[in-house]
Phi, psi and omega in degrees: 000133179266136181225135177261145178227136181266135174273163181298158177300135180081003181268125180249096185301138179230284180264156178217138175230138181256124179250198179279165173131303359278140183231143173244142176244127189233135178264157177250127177286348182281311187219003178087005176299150174242125184252135179255125186238131173276115184286343177281318185258340184080006178265155181206179179206159175291122179269313183220129176280131184286171182279000182111325175273151182293151176252150181251249184290157176217142183207149175260131174273179185291349179261007176081015178270140179266121176257131182238130177271131186275010176058230184290349176288341180076019184240170169218146178221162183243133183242142168278111185293342180285325185247338186084359181288143176278119183282314180199159179231141180240138170268113183257324184211169177292156177302139181098339176268105194293123171265122198248308191205177189231152164218149184240139166246182183295332187243008184195159165256135179248137185236136180267153170244145185261344184251342180229148181282075184219142165251145177249125182255127174250092185287134176283144180266201179299142182055032176062030178291155179286147180284165171272172177301322181293340182275349183295133182248130177262118185247103177294144178258133180219206179064237182279356180284125181235120174258132174276159178295137181098209188271124175255123189258159172296163181301131180242011182229163177303137180242149181233103173298144179292166182073314179247051186297338180287344180271091186282136178251114186274156173305136178097350177298309169200120183303121175076012185234130175239110177296140180248141176273171188295338183267003180270086181276337174223164182197167174224153172254125185235140174263131180258011177219160183304139181259122181289162176297149180132195183302147182283138173298151177234161179211152173235143168218164183232150173213115180052240185266004184253156175241134180247140179231140176226132183219173168085037175290121183299149179285155175058037179232128188294311178233117185217159181202164171224143173295142178283146185252128183274133176233127179099000000 
């Protein structure tokens, strides 16, 4: 059954995370508000009022914590989904350097940047505690990682991890995230449809304690790939 749900006036939906319930958490690109939506009834309410700057990606970790990317504010913050309270906020980049999306490994949250070739690592502490600002690690991407000038976006097309290429990951499974199986020691991100001119798609995948990133799919090429780059 298809159901439509209306967001509040002035709310510009950007990121979405699906929780239990079933519940969806949606960020606003306008002001950073986080909206909580009941997927059964289509009703919702404001969960967390944003800081004024727009929010981008949002994701739930395995401990039920909501991570929100602050977009052009260069920040990320963590929300208690039960109360809507902001648990902590991190400064990851200067204002204007877009903080975009998340991937999780067992020991860290990884955050992508769209304007610079960098991953931000938020290492979990004992008993999976959240890190302090001083614990944040900035991981420059090099080697085969290529960022084009301007905005680099998360993967928006079907991706095929190597070795298990038959396991297709469709758009919308997780923006910019490709889960990796235990036998994927190396990998590639491949586009199976023509790529339009413009910023190169990017992808993240995880394997055990490492995070892999792939960027730089050439424009106007039907099937293209880059080797994934290991960070951590």
